[in-house]
TIVO-2410 file (N, C-alpha, C; in nm, 3 decimals):
# residues 173
REC num residu      c1      c2      c3 atome chaine
REC   1      X  -3.905  -0.126  -0.262     N      A
REC   1      X  -3.915  -0.052  -0.387    CA      A
REC   1      X  -3.821  -0.117  -0.487     C      A
REC   2      X  -3.869  -0.151  -0.602     N      A
REC   2      X  -3.787  -0.213  -0.704    CA      A
REC   2      X  -3.713  -0.105  -0.782     C      A
REC   3      X  -3.592  -0.137  -0.828     N      A
REC   3      X  -3.511  -0.039  -0.898    CA      A
REC   3      X  -3.576   0.011  -1.026     C      A
REC   4      X  -3.666  -0.067  -1.085     N      A
REC   4      X  -3.732  -0.024  -1.208    CA      A
REC   4      X  -3.825   0.095  -1.184     C      A
REC   5      X  -3.866   0.116  -1.058     N      A
REC   5      X  -3.957   0.226  -1.029    CA      A
REC   5      X  -3.884   0.354  -0.989     C      A
REC   6      X  -3.751   0.351  -0.983     N      A
REC   6      X  -3.677   0.471  -0.949    CA      A
REC   6      X  -3.688   0.572  -1.063     C      A
REC   7      X  -3.701   0.700  -1.032     N      A
REC   7      X  -3.712   0.800  -1.138    CA      A
REC   7      X  -3.582   0.812  -1.217     C      A
REC   8      X  -3.594   0.854  -1.341     N      A
REC   8      X  -3.476   0.868  -1.427    CA      A
REC   8      X  -3.413   1.006  -1.414     C      A
REC   9      X  -3.492   1.107  -1.374     N      A
REC   9      X  -3.440   1.243  -1.361    CA      A
REC   9      X  -3.487   1.307  -1.232     C      A
REC  10      X  -3.413   1.407  -1.188     N      A
REC  10      X  -3.452   1.486  -1.072    CA      A
REC  10      X  -3.574   1.568  -1.111     C      A
REC  11      X  -3.674   1.570  -1.025     N      A
REC  11      X  -3.796   1.645  -1.053    CA      A
REC  11      X  -3.794   1.776  -0.975     C      A
REC  12      X  -3.773   1.886  -1.046     N      A
REC  12      X  -3.779   2.018  -0.984    CA      A
REC  12      X  -3.923   2.066  -0.987     C      A
REC  13      X  -3.962   2.138  -0.886     N      A
REC  13      X  -4.101   2.184  -0.877    CA      A
REC  13      X  -4.106   2.335  -0.859     C      A
REC  14      X  -4.214   2.392  -0.906     N      A
REC  14      X  -4.245   2.533  -0.881    CA      A
REC  14      X  -4.138   2.631  -0.924     C      A
REC  15      X  -4.102   2.718  -0.831     N      A
REC  15      X  -4.008   2.825  -0.860    CA      A
REC  15      X  -3.869   2.772  -0.891     C      A
REC  16      X  -3.831   2.658  -0.831     N      A
REC  16      X  -3.701   2.598  -0.862    CA      A
REC  16      X  -3.692   2.558  -1.008     C      A
REC  17      X  -3.800   2.503  -1.061     N      A
REC  17      X  -3.805   2.465  -1.203    CA      A
REC  17      X  -3.792   2.588  -1.291     C      A
REC  18      X  -3.864   2.693  -1.257     N      A
REC  18      X  -3.859   2.817  -1.335    CA      A
REC  18      X  -3.719   2.878  -1.330     C      A
REC  19      X  -3.657   2.880  -1.214     N      A
REC  19      X  -3.521   2.935  -1.203    CA      A
REC  19      X  -3.420   2.851  -1.279     C      A
REC  20      X  -3.434   2.719  -1.271     N      A
REC  20      X  -3.339   2.631  -1.338    CA      A
REC  20      X  -3.344   2.649  -1.490     C      A
REC  21      X  -3.465   2.660  -1.544     N      A
REC  21      X  -3.481   2.671  -1.688    CA      A
REC  21      X  -3.491   2.816  -1.737     C      A
REC  22      X  -3.465   2.915  -1.651     N      A
REC  22      X  -3.472   3.056  -1.689    CA      A
REC  22      X  -3.381   3.091  -1.805     C      A
REC  23      X  -3.256   3.040  -1.813     N      A
REC  23      X  -3.174   3.074  -1.930    CA      A
REC  23      X  -3.236   3.028  -2.062     C      A
REC  24      X  -3.299   2.912  -2.062     N      A
REC  24      X  -3.364   2.863  -2.184    CA      A
REC  24      X  -3.483   2.952  -2.218     C      A
REC  25      X  -3.558   2.993  -2.117     N      A
REC  25      X  -3.672   3.082  -2.142    CA      A
REC  25      X  -3.625   3.217  -2.196     C      A
REC  26      X  -3.511   3.266  -2.146     N      A
REC  26      X  -3.455   3.392  -2.195    CA      A
REC  26      X  -3.421   3.382  -2.343     C      A
REC  27      X  -3.351   3.274  -2.382     N      A
REC  27      X  -3.316   3.257  -2.523    CA      A
REC  27      X  -3.441   3.232  -2.607     C      A
REC  28      X  -3.542   3.170  -2.551     N      A
REC  28      X  -3.669   3.153  -2.622    CA      A
REC  28      X  -3.736   3.286  -2.650     C      A
REC  29      X  -3.732   3.376  -2.551     N      A
REC  29      X  -3.790   3.508  -2.571    CA      A
REC  29      X  -3.715   3.586  -2.678     C      A
REC  30      X  -3.581   3.573  -2.679     N      A
REC  30      X  -3.503   3.639  -2.784    CA      A
REC  30      X  -3.536   3.581  -2.921     C      A
REC  31      X  -3.556   3.451  -2.929     N      A
REC  31      X  -3.592   3.388  -3.056    CA      A
REC  31      X  -3.727   3.439  -3.105     C      A
REC  32      X  -3.821   3.460  -3.015     N      A
REC  32      X  -3.952   3.515  -3.054    CA      A
REC  32      X  -3.937   3.656  -3.110     C      A
REC  33      X  -3.848   3.736  -3.050     N      A
REC  33      X  -3.823   3.871  -3.104    CA      A
REC  33      X  -3.764   3.863  -3.244     C      A
REC  34      X  -3.675   3.768  -3.265     N      A
REC  34      X  -3.617   3.749  -3.399    CA      A
REC  34      X  -3.723   3.707  -3.500     C      A
REC  35      X  -3.816   3.622  -3.458     N      A
REC  35      X  -3.928   3.584  -3.546    CA      A
REC  35      X  -4.012   3.706  -3.581     C      A
REC  36      X  -4.027   3.795  -3.483     N      A
REC  36      X  -4.100   3.919  -3.508    CA      A
REC  36      X  -4.033   4.005  -3.614     C      A
REC  37      X  -3.901   4.011  -3.611     N      A
REC  37      X  -3.827   4.085  -3.714    CA      A
REC  37      X  -3.849   4.024  -3.852     C      A
REC  38      X  -3.843   3.892  -3.857     N      A
REC  38      X  -3.863   3.823  -3.985    CA      A
REC  38      X  -4.005   3.849  -4.037     C      A
REC  39      X  -4.103   3.844  -3.947     N      A
REC  39      X  -4.242   3.868  -3.988    CA      A
REC  39      X  -4.265   4.014  -4.030     C      A
REC  40      X  -4.188   4.106  -3.973     N      A
REC  40      X  -4.202   4.248  -4.005    CA      A
REC  40      X  -4.139   4.283  -4.140     C      A
REC  41      X  -4.038   4.210  -4.180     N      A
REC  41      X  -3.959   4.244  -4.299    CA      A
REC  41      X  -4.042   4.265  -4.427     C      A
REC  42      X  -4.140   4.182  -4.458     N      A
REC  42      X  -4.215   4.204  -4.585    CA      A
REC  42      X  -4.293   4.335  -4.589     C      A
REC  43      X  -4.315   4.397  -4.474     N      A
REC  43      X  -4.395   4.519  -4.471    CA      A
REC  43      X  -4.312   4.646  -4.480     C      A
REC  44      X  -4.180   4.632  -4.494     N      A
REC  44      X  -4.094   4.749  -4.506    CA      A
REC  44      X  -4.101   4.803  -4.649     C      A
REC  45      X  -4.074   4.933  -4.665     N      A
REC  45      X  -4.093   5.001  -4.792    CA      A
REC  45      X  -3.990   4.957  -4.896     C      A
REC  46      X  -3.864   4.957  -4.860     N      A
REC  46      X  -3.762   4.922  -4.960    CA      A
REC  46      X  -3.721   4.776  -4.944     C      A
REC  47      X  -3.688   4.715  -5.056     N      A
REC  47      X  -3.649   4.574  -5.056    CA      A
REC  47      X  -3.517   4.553  -4.982     C      A
REC  48      X  -3.426   4.652  -4.993     N      A
REC  48      X  -3.298   4.640  -4.923    CA      A
REC  48      X  -3.319   4.635  -4.771     C      A
REC  49      X  -3.408   4.719  -4.721     N      A
REC  49      X  -3.437   4.717  -4.577    CA      A
REC  49      X  -3.502   4.585  -4.537     C      A
REC  50      X  -3.593   4.537  -4.620     N      A
REC  50      X  -3.662   4.412  -4.590    CA      A
REC  50      X  -3.564   4.295  -4.586     C      A
REC  51      X  -3.472   4.290  -4.682     N      A
REC  51      X  -3.374   4.182  -4.684    CA      A
REC  51      X  -3.280   4.192  -4.565     C      A
REC  52      X  -3.236   4.313  -4.533     N      A
REC  52      X  -3.144   4.332  -4.420    CA      A
REC  52      X  -3.210   4.293  -4.288     C      A
REC  53      X  -3.333   4.335  -4.267     N      A
REC  53      X  -3.404   4.303  -4.143    CA      A
REC  53      X  -3.433   4.152  -4.135     C      A
REC  54      X  -3.475   4.094  -4.245     N      A
REC  54      X  -3.502   3.949  -4.247    CA      A
REC  54      X  -3.374   3.869  -4.221     C      A
REC  55      X  -3.263   3.912  -4.281     N      A
REC  55      X  -3.135   3.842  -4.259    CA      A
REC  55      X  -3.091   3.856  -4.114     C      A
REC  56      X  -3.105   3.974  -4.058     N      A
REC  56      X  -3.068   3.993  -3.917    CA      A
REC  56      X  -3.157   3.908  -3.826     C      A
REC  57      X  -3.286   3.904  -3.858     N      A
REC  57      X  -3.377   3.821  -3.779    CA      A
REC  57      X  -3.346   3.674  -3.790     C      A
REC  58      X  -3.312   3.629  -3.910     N      A
REC  58      X  -3.277   3.488  -3.931    CA      A
REC  58      X  -3.148   3.452  -3.857     C      A
REC  59      X  -3.048   3.539  -3.866     N      A
REC  59      X  -2.923   3.516  -3.794    CA      A
REC  59      X  -2.949   3.510  -3.643     C      A
REC  60      X  -3.026   3.606  -3.593     N      A
REC  60      X  -3.059   3.607  -3.450    CA      A
REC  60      X  -3.137   3.484  -3.408     C      A
REC  61      X  -3.230   3.441  -3.492     N      A
REC  61      X  -3.309   3.321  -3.462    CA      A
REC  61      X  -3.219   3.198  -3.454     C      A
REC  62      X  -3.128   3.184  -3.551     N      A
REC  62      X  -3.036   3.070  -3.550    CA      A
REC  62      X  -2.944   3.075  -3.428     C      A
REC  63      X  -2.892   3.192  -3.396     N      A
REC  63      X  -2.799   3.205  -3.283    CA      A
REC  63      X  -2.869   3.179  -3.149     C      A
REC  64      X  -2.983   3.244  -3.127     N      A
REC  64      X  -3.051   3.227  -2.999    CA      A
REC  64      X  -3.114   3.089  -2.988     C      A
REC  65      X  -3.166   3.037  -3.099     N      A
REC  65      X  -3.223   2.901  -3.097    CA      A
REC  65      X  -3.117   2.797  -3.067     C      A
REC  66      X  -2.999   2.812  -3.128     N      A
REC  66      X  -2.890   2.717  -3.104    CA      A
REC  66      X  -2.841   2.725  -2.959     C      A
REC  67      X  -2.822   2.847  -2.909     N      A
REC  67      X  -2.776   2.864  -2.771    CA      A
REC  67      X  -2.878   2.807  -2.673     C      A
REC  68      X  -3.005   2.836  -2.695     N      A
REC  68      X  -3.110   2.784  -2.608    CA      A
REC  68      X  -3.118   2.633  -2.611     C      A
REC  69      X  -3.106   2.574  -2.731     N      A
REC  69      X  -3.110   2.428  -2.744    CA      A
REC  69      X  -2.991   2.362  -2.675     C      A
REC  70      X  -2.874   2.422  -2.687     N      A
REC  70      X  -2.754   2.368  -2.623    CA      A
REC  70      X  -2.766   2.374  -2.470     C      A
REC  71      X  -2.812   2.486  -2.419     N      A
REC  71      X  -2.830   2.500  -2.274    CA      A
REC  71      X  -2.935   2.401  -2.225     C      A
REC  72      X  -3.045   2.385  -2.298     N      A
REC  72      X  -3.149   2.290  -2.259    CA      A
REC  72      X  -3.093   2.147  -2.257     C      A
REC  73      X  -3.013   2.112  -2.356     N      A
REC  73      X  -2.951   1.979  -2.359    CA      A
REC  73      X  -2.865   1.957  -2.235     C      A
REC  74      X  -2.781   2.055  -2.200     N      A
REC  74      X  -2.696   2.042  -2.080    CA      A
REC  74      X  -2.781   2.029  -1.955     C      A
REC  75      X  -2.883   2.115  -1.944     N      A
REC  75      X  -2.965   2.112  -1.823    CA      A
REC  75      X  -3.038   1.978  -1.807     C      A
REC  76      X  -3.094   1.926  -1.913     N      A
REC  76      X  -3.163   1.797  -1.905    CA      A
REC  76      X  -3.064   1.686  -1.871     C      A
REC  77      X  -2.941   1.698  -1.919     N      A
REC  77      X  -2.838   1.600  -1.888    CA      A
REC  77      X  -2.801   1.605  -1.740     C      A
REC  78      X  -2.793   1.726  -1.683     N      A
REC  78      X  -2.758   1.742  -1.542    CA      A
REC  78      X  -2.868   1.688  -1.450     C      A
REC  79      X  -2.991   1.686  -1.497     N      A
REC  79      X  -3.101   1.637  -1.415    CA      A
REC  79      X  -3.110   1.484  -1.412     C      A
REC  80      X  -3.037   1.418  -1.501     N      A
REC  80      X  -3.042   1.271  -1.506    CA      A
REC  80      X  -2.966   1.209  -1.390     C      A
REC  81      X  -3.025   1.105  -1.335     N      A
REC  81      X  -2.957   1.031  -1.228    CA      A
REC  81      X  -2.849   0.941  -1.287     C      A
REC  82      X  -2.744   0.919  -1.207     N      A
REC  82      X  -2.642   0.820  -1.237    CA      A
REC  82      X  -2.675   0.695  -1.157     C      A
REC  83      X  -2.677   0.583  -1.223     N      A
REC  83      X  -2.712   0.457  -1.158    CA      A
REC  83      X  -2.589   0.391  -1.097     C      A
REC  84      X  -2.604   0.343  -0.972     N      A
REC  84      X  -2.498   0.271  -0.903    CA      A
REC  84      X  -2.557   0.138  -0.857     C      A
REC  85      X  -2.511   0.026  -0.912     N      A
REC  85      X  -2.564  -0.104  -0.867    CA      A
REC  85      X  -2.519  -0.132  -0.724     C      A
REC  86      X  -2.610  -0.185  -0.643     N      A
REC  86      X  -2.580  -0.214  -0.502    CA      A
REC  86      X  -2.554  -0.363  -0.483     C      A
REC  87      X  -2.444  -0.393  -0.415     N      A
REC  87      X  -2.414  -0.530  -0.377    CA      A
REC  87      X  -2.471  -0.562  -0.239     C      A
REC  88      X  -2.512  -0.457  -0.168     N      A
REC  88      X  -2.568  -0.473  -0.034    CA      A
REC  88      X  -2.717  -0.439  -0.038     C      A
REC  89      X  -2.781  -0.447   0.077     N      A
REC  89      X  -2.923  -0.410   0.083    CA      A
REC  89      X  -2.937  -0.259   0.097     C      A
REC  90      X  -3.056  -0.211   0.081     N      A
REC  90      X  -3.083  -0.067   0.084    CA      A
REC  90      X  -3.052  -0.005   0.220     C      A
REC  91      X  -3.079  -0.078   0.328     N      A
REC  91      X  -3.052  -0.026   0.462    CA      A
REC  91      X  -2.903  -0.002   0.484     C      A
REC  92      X  -2.820  -0.094   0.437     N      A
REC  92      X  -2.675  -0.077   0.449    CA      A
REC  92      X  -2.627   0.041   0.366     C      A
REC  93      X  -2.683   0.056   0.247     N      A
REC  93      X  -2.647   0.169   0.161    CA      A
REC  93      X  -2.689   0.300   0.227     C      A
REC  94      X  -2.807   0.301   0.286     N      A
REC  94      X  -2.855   0.423   0.352    CA      A
REC  94      X  -2.765   0.459   0.471     C      A
REC  95      X  -2.720   0.359   0.545     N      A
REC  95      X  -2.630   0.384   0.659    CA      A
REC  95      X  -2.498   0.442   0.610     C      A
REC  96      X  -2.446   0.390   0.498     N      A
REC  96      X  -2.321   0.443   0.441    CA      A
REC  96      X  -2.339   0.588   0.396     C      A
REC  97      X  -2.454   0.617   0.340     N      A
REC  97      X  -2.482   0.755   0.297    CA      A
REC  97      X  -2.494   0.846   0.418     C      A
REC  98      X  -2.556   0.799   0.525     N      A
REC  98      X  -2.568   0.880   0.647    CA      A
REC  98      X  -2.430   0.916   0.702     C      A
REC  99      X  -2.337   0.818   0.700     N      A
REC  99      X  -2.200   0.846   0.746    CA      A
REC  99      X  -2.134   0.951   0.656     C      A
REC 100      X  -2.154   0.940   0.525     N      A
REC 100      X  -2.098   1.037   0.432    CA      A
REC 100      X  -2.156   1.177   0.456     C      A
REC 101      X  -2.283   1.185   0.486     N      A
REC 101      X  -2.348   1.314   0.512    CA      A
REC 101      X  -2.283   1.382   0.632     C      A
REC 102      X  -2.260   1.305   0.737     N      A
REC 102      X  -2.198   1.360   0.857    CA      A
REC 102      X  -2.054   1.403   0.829     C      A
REC 103      X  -1.977   1.315   0.761     N      A
REC 103      X  -1.837   1.346   0.730    CA      A
REC 103      X  -1.822   1.468   0.640     C      A
REC 104      X  -1.912   1.484   0.545     N      A
REC 104      X  -1.902   1.591   0.446    CA      A
REC 104      X  -1.963   1.723   0.492     C      A
REC 105      X  -2.041   1.719   0.598     N      A
REC 105      X  -2.106   1.841   0.645    CA      A
REC 105      X  -2.227   1.881   0.562     C      A
REC 106      X  -2.282   1.786   0.489     N      A
REC 106      X  -2.401   1.814   0.411    CA      A
REC 106      X  -2.522   1.817   0.504     C      A
REC 107      X  -2.628   1.884   0.460     N      A
REC 107      X  -2.750   1.882   0.541    CA      A
REC 107      X  -2.865   1.827   0.459     C      A
REC 108      X  -2.952   1.758   0.529     N      A
REC 108      X  -3.067   1.695   0.465    CA      A
REC 108      X  -3.178   1.798   0.454     C      A
REC 109      X  -3.228   1.820   0.332     N      A
REC 109      X  -3.339   1.913   0.312    CA      A
REC 109      X  -3.472   1.840   0.291     C      A
REC 110      X  -3.464   1.712   0.250     N      A
REC 110      X  -3.584   1.630   0.234    CA      A
REC 110      X  -3.544   1.485   0.247     C      A
REC 111      X  -3.620   1.410   0.323     N      A
REC 111      X  -3.593   1.267   0.339    CA      A
REC 111      X  -3.724   1.191   0.338     C      A
REC 112      X  -3.730   1.090   0.251     N      A
REC 112      X  -3.842   0.998   0.245    CA      A
REC 112      X  -3.787   0.859   0.272     C      A
REC 113      X  -3.873   0.760   0.265     N      A
REC 113      X  -3.830   0.623   0.292    CA      A
REC 113      X  -3.717   0.579   0.199     C      A
REC 114      X  -3.724   0.617   0.071     N      A
REC 114      X  -3.625   0.570  -0.026    CA      A
REC 114      X  -3.555   0.683  -0.101     C      A
REC 115      X  -3.565   0.804  -0.052     N      A
REC 115      X  -3.499   0.914  -0.122    CA      A
REC 115      X  -3.449   1.019  -0.024     C      A
REC 116      X  -3.345   1.088  -0.066     N      A
REC 116      X  -3.286   1.196   0.012    CA      A
REC 116      X  -3.258   1.313  -0.081     C      A
REC 117      X  -3.275   1.432  -0.029     N      A
REC 117      X  -3.227   1.551  -0.098    CA      A
REC 117      X  -3.136   1.623   0.000     C      A
REC 118      X  -3.015   1.650  -0.043     N      A
REC 118      X  -2.913   1.708   0.043    CA      A
REC 118      X  -2.868   1.841  -0.014     C      A
REC 119      X  -2.811   1.924   0.072     N      A
REC 119      X  -2.750   2.049   0.029    CA      A
REC 119      X  -2.610   2.051   0.087     C      A
REC 120      X  -2.514   2.086   0.002     N      A
REC 120      X  -2.376   2.092   0.050    CA      A
REC 120      X  -2.359   2.218   0.134     C      A
REC 121      X  -2.251   2.219   0.212     N      A
REC 121      X  -2.224   2.335   0.297    CA      A
REC 121      X  -2.188   2.454   0.209     C      A
REC 122      X  -2.253   2.565   0.231     N      A
REC 122      X  -2.227   2.686   0.153    CA      A
REC 122      X  -2.125   2.774   0.221     C      A
REC 123      X  -2.067   2.864   0.144     N      A
REC 123      X  -1.973   2.962   0.197    CA      A
REC 123      X  -2.024   3.100   0.158     C      A
REC 124      X  -1.945   3.201   0.181     N      A
REC 124      X  -1.984   3.337   0.149    CA      A
REC 124      X  -2.015   3.355   0.001     C      A
REC 125      X  -1.935   3.290  -0.086     N      A
REC 125      X  -1.952   3.305  -0.230    CA      A
REC 125      X  -2.019   3.185  -0.296     C      A
REC 126      X  -2.064   3.090  -0.218     N      A
REC 126      X  -2.115   2.965  -0.273    CA      A
REC 126      X  -2.229   2.916  -0.185     C      A
REC 127      X  -2.348   2.907  -0.240     N      A
REC 127      X  -2.462   2.858  -0.163    CA      A
REC 127      X  -2.475   2.708  -0.166     C      A
REC 128      X  -2.381   2.641  -0.227     N      A
REC 128      X  -2.385   2.495  -0.227    CA      A
REC 128      X  -2.459   2.436  -0.345     C      A
REC 129      X  -2.452   2.306  -0.352     N      A
REC 129      X  -2.518   2.232  -0.458    CA      A
REC 129      X  -2.619   2.136  -0.396     C      A
REC 130      X  -2.711   2.088  -0.478     N      A
REC 130      X  -2.809   1.990  -0.434    CA      A
REC 130      X  -2.762   1.851  -0.475     C      A
REC 131      X  -2.786   1.756  -0.387     N      A
REC 131      X  -2.757   1.616  -0.417    CA      A
REC 131      X  -2.886   1.540  -0.394     C      A
REC 132      X  -2.933   1.470  -0.495     N      A
REC 132      X  -3.056   1.393  -0.486    CA      A
REC 132      X  -3.021   1.245  -0.498     C      A
REC 133      X  -3.071   1.165  -0.405     N      A
REC 133      X  -3.040   1.023  -0.401    CA      A
REC 133      X  -3.170   0.945  -0.392     C      A
REC 134      X  -3.184   0.845  -0.478     N      A
REC 134      X  -3.297   0.752  -0.476    CA      A
REC 134      X  -3.239   0.613  -0.449     C      A
REC 135      X  -3.293   0.544  -0.350     N      A
REC 135      X  -3.240   0.414  -0.311    CA      A
REC 135      X  -3.343   0.306  -0.342     C      A
REC 136      X  -3.302   0.210  -0.424     N      A
REC 136      X  -3.384   0.094  -0.456    CA      A
REC 136      X  -3.325  -0.029  -0.390     C      A
REC 137      X  -3.383  -0.145  -0.418     N      A
REC 137      X  -3.336  -0.269  -0.357    CA      A
REC 137      X  -3.198  -0.309  -0.410     C      A
REC 138      X  -3.174  -0.292  -0.538     N      A
REC 138      X  -3.049  -0.337  -0.598    CA      A
REC 138      X  -2.976  -0.225  -0.671     C      A
REC 139      X  -3.025  -0.103  -0.654     N      A
REC 139      X  -2.969   0.009  -0.729    CA      A
REC 139      X  -2.987   0.138  -0.650     C      A
REC 140      X  -2.889   0.225  -0.664     N      A
REC 140      X  -2.897   0.357  -0.606    CA      A
REC 140      X  -2.880   0.455  -0.722     C      A
REC 141      X  -2.957   0.562  -0.723     N      A
REC 141      X  -2.942   0.664  -0.825    CA      A
REC 141      X  -2.907   0.795  -0.757     C      A
REC 142      X  -2.809   0.863  -0.813     N      A
REC 142      X  -2.762   0.988  -0.755    CA      A
REC 142      X  -2.748   1.094  -0.864     C      A
REC 143      X  -2.785   1.216  -0.830     N      A
REC 143      X  -2.769   1.331  -0.919    CA      A
REC 143      X  -2.733   1.451  -0.833     C      A
REC 144      X  -2.654   1.538  -0.887     N      A
REC 144      X  -2.619   1.660  -0.816    CA      A
REC 144      X  -2.625   1.775  -0.915     C      A
REC 145      X  -2.678   1.887  -0.871     N      A
REC 145      X  -2.688   2.002  -0.959    CA      A
REC 145      X  -2.668   2.129  -0.881     C      A
REC 146      X  -2.626   2.232  -0.951     N      A
REC 146      X  -2.609   2.363  -0.889    CA      A
REC 146      X  -2.745   2.410  -0.839     C      A
REC 147      X  -2.746   2.475  -0.725     N      A
REC 147      X  -2.871   2.522  -0.668    CA      A
REC 147      X  -2.939   2.619  -0.765     C      A
REC 148      X  -3.064   2.593  -0.804     N      A
REC 148      X  -3.133   2.681  -0.900    CA      A
REC 148      X  -3.147   2.825  -0.851     C      A
REC 149      X  -3.144   2.849  -0.720     N      A
REC 149      X  -3.155   2.986  -0.671    CA      A
REC 149      X  -3.027   3.065  -0.695     C      A
REC 150      X  -2.916   2.994  -0.717     N      A
REC 150      X  -2.788   3.060  -0.738    CA      A
REC 150      X  -2.759   3.077  -0.886     C      A
REC 151      X  -2.793   2.977  -0.965     N      A
REC 151      X  -2.766   2.981  -1.107    CA      A
REC 151      X  -2.655   2.885  -1.143     C      A
REC 152      X  -2.615   2.887  -1.269     N      A
REC 152      X  -2.518   2.792  -1.321    CA      A
REC 152      X  -2.376   2.841  -1.299     C      A
REC 153      X  -2.286   2.748  -1.272     N      A
REC 153      X  -2.143   2.778  -1.267    CA      A
REC 153      X  -2.066   2.654  -1.309     C      A
REC 154      X  -1.962   2.673  -1.390     N      A
REC 154      X  -1.880   2.559  -1.432    CA      A
REC 154      X  -1.809   2.496  -1.313     C      A
REC 155      X  -1.762   2.579  -1.221     N      A
REC 155      X  -1.695   2.528  -1.101    CA      A
REC 155      X  -1.795   2.447  -1.018     C      A
REC 156      X  -1.916   2.499  -1.003     N      A
REC 156      X  -2.019   2.428  -0.930    CA      A
REC 156      X  -2.054   2.296  -0.996     C      A
REC 157      X  -2.057   2.294  -1.129     N      A
REC 157      X  -2.089   2.170  -1.200    CA      A
REC 157      X  -1.982   2.066  -1.180     C      A
REC 158      X  -1.857   2.107  -1.173     N      A
REC 158      X  -1.748   2.014  -1.146    CA      A
REC 158      X  -1.761   1.956  -1.004     C      A
REC 159      X  -1.799   2.042  -0.910     N      A
REC 159      X  -1.820   1.993  -0.773    CA      A
REC 159      X  -1.937   1.895  -0.769     C      A
REC 160      X  -2.039   1.919  -0.849     N      A
REC 160      X  -2.154   1.828  -0.854    CA      A
REC 160      X  -2.110   1.688  -0.897     C      A
REC 161      X  -2.024   1.681  -0.995     N      A
REC 161      X  -1.972   1.550  -1.038    CA      A
REC 161      X  -1.893   1.484  -0.926     C      A
REC 162      X  -1.818   1.563  -0.850     N      A
REC 162      X  -1.742   1.509  -0.737    CA      A
REC 162      X  -1.835   1.456  -0.628     C      A
REC 163      X  -1.946   1.525  -0.604     N      A
REC 163      X  -2.042   1.478  -0.503    CA      A
REC 163      X  -2.101   1.343  -0.542     C      A
REC 164      X  -2.136   1.328  -0.669     N      A
REC 164      X  -2.190   1.200  -0.717    CA      A
REC 164      X  -2.087   1.089  -0.698     C      A
REC 165      X  -1.962   1.118  -0.726     N      A
REC 165      X  -1.856   1.019  -0.709    CA      A
REC 165      X  -1.837   0.983  -0.561     C      A
REC 166      X  -1.848   1.081  -0.471     N      A
REC 166      X  -1.838   1.054  -0.328    CA      A
REC 166      X  -1.948   0.957  -0.284     C      A
REC 167      X  -2.069   0.979  -0.330     N      A
REC 167      X  -2.181   0.891  -0.293    CA      A
REC 167      X  -2.155   0.752  -0.349     C      A
REC 168      X  -2.112   0.744  -0.474     N      A
REC 168      X  -2.084   0.614  -0.535    CA      A
REC 168      X  -1.978   0.537  -0.455     C      A
REC 169      X  -1.870   0.605  -0.417     N      A
REC 169      X  -1.765   0.539  -0.339    CA      A
REC 169      X  -1.813   0.497  -0.201     C      A
REC 170      X  -1.904   0.575  -0.143     N      A
REC 170      X  -1.952   0.543  -0.008    CA      A
REC 170      X  -2.033   0.416  -0.004     C      A
REC 171      X  -2.110   0.387  -0.110     N      A
REC 171      X  -2.197   0.269  -0.107    CA      A
REC 171      X  -2.135   0.144  -0.168     C      A
REC 172      X  -2.025   0.162  -0.241     N      A
REC 172      X  -1.958   0.045  -0.298    CA      A
REC 172      X  -1.859  -0.013  -0.198     C      A
REC 173      X  -1.848  -0.146  -0.192     N      A
REC 173      X  -1.755  -0.205  -0.095    CA      A
REC 173      X  -1.609  -0.180  -0.131     C      A
***
């Protein structure tokens, strides 16, 4: 597999995709309600009420639209793979990753010829994070994200960055 054919982002499917993007959908629904207020304003009896409702709707639209756009930007950024150039062959890199999996206590949830999906060890308050690895001939791509079934956490996101760094260190000489 040539490195040019490696995917650029993690591909979530089905319910995981819906759960991951649920905050954006929530803010989208709020923005639609704000649009409804703006559309309703011209039909109010007094001009003061119409202006007040339209202004509230516009403020809500700007606030929810901005929050939704910011969250979407972060989420799309978290789905992007980090590229790690390989000085060794793919088999050697895969063996190094296998050793890291055993040492870290991660479990494999999906394995193909050139890709792995891992889950970190969870605790009572933490269901773990996902680590996705794509292995090419001269490049390895790694991404880690908070488990979509759990939701977003800043602490979890920091751990995700640490997982990517662990994989990078494992495959570099």
